[in-house]
C-alpha positions in Angstrom: -3.5 -17.0 21.7 -2.5 -13.4 21.3 0.7 -14.4 19.6 -1.2 -16.6 17.2 -3.5 -13.8 16.3 -0.7 -11.2 15.5 0.9 -13.9 13.3 -2.4 -14.2 11.4 -2.7 -10.5 11.0 0.9 -10.3 9.7 0.0 -13.1 7.2 -3.1 -11.2 6.2 -0.9 -8.1 5.5 1.4 -10.2 3.3 -1.7 -11.1 1.4 -2.6 -7.4 1.2 0.7 -6.6 -0.4 0.8 -9.4 -2.9 -1.7 -7.9 -5.4 -0.3 -4.4 -5.1 3.0 -5.0 -6.9 2.0 -7.5 -9.5 0.7 -5.3 -12.2 3.6 -2.9 -12.6 6.3 -5.7 -13.3 3.8 -7.6 -15.5 2.7 -4.6 -17.6 5.7 -4.5 -19.9 4.8 -8.1 -21.0 1.0 -7.6 -20.9 0.4 -4.6 -23.1 2.1 -6.0 -26.3 0.0 -9.2 -25.9 -3.2 -7.2 -25.6 -2.1 -4.9 -28.4 -2.3 -1.7 -26.2 -0.2 1.4 -25.8 2.1 1.4 -22.8 0.3 4.4 -21.3 -3.0 2.5 -20.8 -1.6 1.2 -17.5 -2.3 4.6 -16.1 -6.0 3.9 -16.7 -6.2 0.3 -15.7 -4.9 0.8 -12.1 -7.6 3.4 -11.2 -10.3 0.7 -11.8 -9.0 -1.3 -8.9 -8.3 1.7 -6.7 -11.7 3.1 -7.2 -13.4 0.1 -5.6 -10.7 0.1 -2.9 -11.8 3.7 -2.0 -15.4 2.7 -1.9 -14.6 -0.3 0.4 -12.4 1.9 2.7 -15.2 4.5 3.1 -17.7 1.8 4.1 -15.3 -0.2 6.2 -16.3 1.3 9.5 -20.0 0.3 9.1 -19.0 -3.2 7.8 -16.7 -3.8 10.6 -19.2 -2.5 13.2 -21.8 -5.0 11.9 -19.7 -8.1 11.1 -16.4 -7.6 13.0 -12.8 -7.2 11.8 -12.2 -11.0 11.6 -15.1 -11.9 9.3 -14.5 -8.8 7.0 -10.8 -9.7 6.7 -11.5 -13.4 6.0 -14.0 -12.7 3.2 -11.9 -9.9 1.7 -8.8 -12.1 1.5 -10.7 -14.8 -0.3 -12.0 -12.2 -2.7 -8.5 -11.1 -3.6 -7.4 -14.6 -4.2 -10.2 -15.3 -6.6 -9.5 -12.0 -8.4 -5.8 -12.9 -8.9 -6.8 -16.3 -10.5 -9.2 -14.3 -12.7 -6.3 -12.0 -13.9 -4.4 -15.1 -15.0 -7.2 -16.3 -17.2 -8.2 -13.0 -18.7 -8.2 -13.0 -22.5 -8.4 -9.1 -22.8 -8.0 -5.9 -20.9 -11.8 -5.8 -20.3 -11.7 -8.9 -18.2 -8.7 -7.6 -16.3 -10.9 -4.6 -15.4 -13.7 -6.9 -14.4 -11.6 -8.8 -11.9 -10.3 -5.5 -10.6 -13.6 -5.0 -8.8 -13.2 -7.8 -6.2 -9.6 -7.1 -5.9 -10.2 -3.5 -4.9 -13.2 -4.2 -2.7 -11.2 -6.8 -0.7 -8.0 -4.8 -0.4 -9.8 -1.7 1.0 -11.6 -3.6 3.7 -8.4 -5.4 4.8 -6.3 -2.3 4.9 -8.8 -0.2 6.9 -9.8 -2.9 9.4 -6.4 -4.2 10.3 -4.8 -0.8 10.5 -7.3 0.4 13.0 -7.3 -2.9 15.0 -3.5 -2.8 15.4 -3.5 1.0 16.2 -5.9 0.4 19.0 -4.5 -2.8 20.5 -0.8 -2.9 19.9 2.3 -0.5 20.2 4.0 1.5 17.5 6.5 -1.2 16.9 3.9 -3.8 16.0 2.3 -1.4 13.4 5.7 -0.9 11.8 6.3 -4.6 11.7 2.8 -5.1 10.3 3.6 -2.9 7.4 7.0 -4.6 7.1 5.1 -7.8 6.4 3.1 -5.7 3.7 6.6 -5.1 2.3 7.2 -8.8 2.3 4.1 -9.3 0.2 4.9 -6.6 -2.3 8.4 -7.9 -2.6 7.3 -11.6 -3.0 4.9 -11.0 -6.0 7.4 -9.2 -8.3 9.9 -11.9 -7.5 7.3 -14.5 -8.6 6.6 -12.4 -11.6 10.2 -12.1 -12.6 10.5 -15.9 -12.3 7.5 -16.4 -14.5 8.7 -13.9 -17.1 12.2 -15.4 -17.2 11.7 -19.1 -16.8 8.0 -20.0 -17.2 5.2 -19.2 -19.6 5.0 -15.5 -18.9 2.9 -13.1 -16.9 -0.1 -15.4 -16.5 1.9 -18.0 -14.6 3.2 -15.1 -12.4 -0.5 -14.3 -11.4 -1.3 -18.0 -10.9 1.6 -18.4 -8.5 0.6 -15.3 -6.6 -3.0 -16.4 -6.4 -2.0 -19.8 -4.9 0.0 -18.0 -2.2 -3.0 -15.7 -1.6 -5.3 -18.7 -1.3 -3.1 -20.2 1.3 -3.2 -17.0 3.4 -7.0 -16.8 3.0 -7.5 -20.4 4.3 -5.3 -19.5 7.4 -7.4 -16.4 8.1 -10.8 -18.2 7.6 -9.7 -21.0 10.0 -8.7 -18.6 12.7 -11.7 -16.4 12.8 -13.1 -17.8 16.1 -10.0 -16.7 18.1 -10.3 -12.9 17.3 -13.1 -12.2 19.7 -11.4 -14.0 22.6 -8.0 -12.2 22.1 -9.8 -8.8 21.6 -11.5 -9.3 25.0 -8.2 -10.3 26.7 -6.4 -7.3 25.1 -8.9 -4.6 26.2 -9.6 -6.3 29.6 -13.3 -5.5 29.3 -12.7 -1.8 29.0 -13.8 -1.3 25.5 -14.2 2.4 24.5 -17.5 3.7 23.1 -17.2 3.6 19.3 -18.8 6.4 17.3 -19.3 6.1 13.5 -18.9 9.6 12.0 -20.4 10.9 8.8 -18.0 12.2 6.1 -19.0 15.8 6.7 -18.3 15.3 10.5 -14.9 13.9 9.6 -14.0 16.7 7.2 -14.8 19.2 10.0 -12.5 17.5 12.4 -9.4 19.6 12.8 -6.3 18.3 11.1 -7.9 15.4 9.2 -7.7 17.0 5.8 -4.0 17.8 6.2 -3.3 14.2 7.2 -5.2 13.0 4.2 -2.8 15.1 2.0 0.2 13.4 3.5 -1.3 10.0 2.8 -2.1 11.1 -0.8 1.4 12.3 -1.5 3.3 9.5 0.3 1.2 6.7 -1.3 1.4 8.4 -4.7 5.3 8.4 -4.4 5.1 4.7 -3.3 2.8 3.5 -6.0 4.2 5.5 -8.9 7.6 4.0 -8.2 6.1 0.4 -7.9 3.8 0.7 -10.9 6.1 2.6 -13.3 9.6 1.9 -12.0 9.9 -1.2 -14.2 8.7 0.7 -17.2 11.1 3.6 -16.6 14.1 1.2 -16.3 13.0 -0.6 -19.5 12.4 2.5 -21.7 14.9 5.0 -20.2 17.7 2.8 -18.9 17.6 -0.1 -21.4 16.8 -3.0 -19.0 15.0 -6.1 -20.0 11.4 -6.6 -18.5 12.7 -9.6 -16.4 15.6 -7.6 -15.0 13.4 -4.6 -14.3 10.9 -6.8 -12.5 13.7 -8.0 -10.3 14.6 -4.4 -9.5 10.9 -3.8 -8.3 11.6 -6.6 -5.8 14.6 -4.6 -4.7 12.5 -1.5 -4.3 9.9 -3.2 -2.2 12.6 -4.9 -0.2 13.9 -1.4 0.7 10.4 -0.4 1.8 10.1 -3.5 4.0 13.6 -2.9 5.5 12.7 0.7 6.3 9.5 -0.4 8.1 11.4 -3.0 10.1 13.9 -0.5 11.2 11.1 1.9 12.1 9.7 -0.7 14.4 13.2 -1.2 16.0 13.6 2.6 16.5 10.1 3.1 17.8 11.2 2.8 21.4 13.7 5.6 21.0 12.0 7.9 18.4 8.5 9.3 18.2 6.3 8.5 15.2 6.7 12.1 13.8 10.6 12.0 14.1 10.7 8.7 12.1 8.4 10.2 9.5 10.7 13.3 9.1 13.8 11.0 9.1 12.3 8.9 6.3 11.4 12.0 4.2 15.0 13.1 4.5 16.3 9.9 3.0 13.8 10.2 0.2 15.1 13.6 -0.9 18.7 12.2 -1.2 17.4 9.3 -3.3 15.4 11.5 -5.6 18.4 13.6 -6.4 20.4 10.4 -7.1 17.7 9.1 -9.4 17.6 12.5 -11.3 21.3 12.2 -12.2 22.3 10.7 -15.6 23.7 7.6 -14.0 23.7 3.9 -14.9 20.8 1.5 -14.5 22.4 -0.1 -11.5 22.6 3.2 -9.6 19.1 4.2 -10.7 18.0 0.9 -9.2 19.7 1.7 -5.9 18.0 5.1 -5.9 14.7 3.2 -6.1 15.7 1.1 -3.2 16.4 4.2 -1.1 13.1 5.8 -2.0 11.3 2.6 -0.7 13.6 2.6 2.4 12.8 6.2 3.2 9.2 6.4 2.3 8.3 3.0 3.8 8.1 4.1 7.4 5.8 7.2 6.7 2.6 5.2 6.2 2.6 2.9 9.3 3.7 5.7 11.7 1.0 8.0 10.4 -1.6 5.3 10.7 -0.6 4.5 14.2 -1.0 8.1 15.3 -4.7 8.1 14.3 -6.2 7.2 17.8 -3.7 9.7 19.4 -4.4 12.4 16.9 -8.2 12.1 16.8 -9.4 9.8 19.6 -10.0 6.0 19.9 -13.8 6.4 19.7 -13.7 7.7 16.1 -10.5 6.2 14.9 -12.2 3.5 12.7 -14.3 6.2 10.9 -11.3 8.4 10.3 -9.1 5.4 9.5 -11.4 4.5 6.6 -11.1 8.0 5.1 -7.4 8.0 5.6 -7.1 4.8 3.6 -9.6 6.2 1.0 -7.3 9.3 0.6 -4.2 7.1 0.3 -5.9 5.2 -2.5 -7.1 8.4 -4.1 -3.5 9.3 -4.6 -2.8 5.8 -5.8 -5.6 6.1 -8.4 -4.9 9.6 -9.7 -1.1 9.9 -9.8 -0.3 6.7 -11.9 -3.0 7.9 -14.3 -1.6 11.4 -14.4 1.9 10.0 -15.0 0.6 7.6 -17.7 -0.9 10.6 -19.6 2.3 12.7 -19.2 4.6 9.9 -20.6 2.3 9.5 -23.6 3.1 13.2 -24.5 6.7 13.2 -23.4 8.7 10.0 -22.3 9.5 8.0 -19.2 12.5 10.3 -18.7 10.2 12.6 -16.7 9.9 10.0 -13.9 12.5 11.5 -11.5 11.1 15.0 -11.8 7.6 13.9 -11.3 8.5 12.1 -8.1 10.3 15.1 -6.9 7.2 17.3 -7.2 5.1 14.7 -5.3 7.7 14.5 -2.6 7.7 18.2 -2.1 3.9 18.1 -1.5 4.5 15.4 1.1 7.0 17.6 3.0 4.8 20.7 3.0 1.7 18.9 4.3 3.8 17.0 7.0 4.9 20.4 8.4 1.4 21.9 8.3 -0.2 18.8 9.9 2.4 18.7 12.8 1.6 22.3 13.7 -2.1 21.9 13.4 -2.3 18.7 15.5 0.1 20.1 18.1 -2.3 23.1 18.4 -5.2 20.8 18.6 -3.8 18.7 21.5 -2.9 21.9 23.4 
């Protein structure tokens, strides 16, 4: 039964990843159809992310009342409906409308499942969980590239992704009854007392704000690459939209591979060591991307960014109960997911405004600045949390 449950959780995380990487590859084909400027993408994404942040902040109370299983099931159904809505949207205002259930569903899934796995499973399981997220974010650009190259366009890409998401939603709904039984078996009746903290109480917890900043920087790097990588390759490197969407698959495959290897190495290396190793790979990739090289080598640099940055998120998430205590981990987990999505909301919007004034050529330099912030806050957080434990 426990094996079945972790398989369902992995499937749910594939579903979490599917919507996250569709918009970037679709946008080069979407904005001409809607008669918009390319920079508008930087304002569309925050609409989804805003509601993801709201959902993340309220996730602790929702899960405390309804349970992780029910919240995950309802949220997955919401995201499937939203993807179908995208495929039918006649204008950008309808896209924004369907961004509401997409964001609300994604935030609840992310916060609930991350804390559930952090409490009940080892570090390797967390890395593999986010590896399956990488499968989801790799699958949807692949479907979109097929739709752009061989089918009717971006709408067919969203329809195919919605069908996959609906299948995952049905699996999660059908297996809701087994969660409580497996949870009881896992904890052996020794469930810790859960405390739901207010936001001011969380802010006063030593080290929380520094960890938020790592999430903001790491997820900003991840999402700017995913959302704007295709546009950079089209405008600055001369790729076709279909080929650039294929490179996005390559980028997310690198992220999935990095998380898989993180799970393999978790028995030999601590979470913090894996985070530092990943950040070292990212700096090499960013310097490669900044060089005036061919589109092929730039694509490989994007792969390496995904490969190095990919393990940071799951390892940082798994440290939450250890850093702050199991009793408050769900409350803090929700704010960590909210901080991550704050970076996802603000940085693509900032980058969009910058390229409207300059060009997509600033892409490597922008990523390098975000990366530097991630490294600085990683060092500060490690020192602070070490002192807190002592």
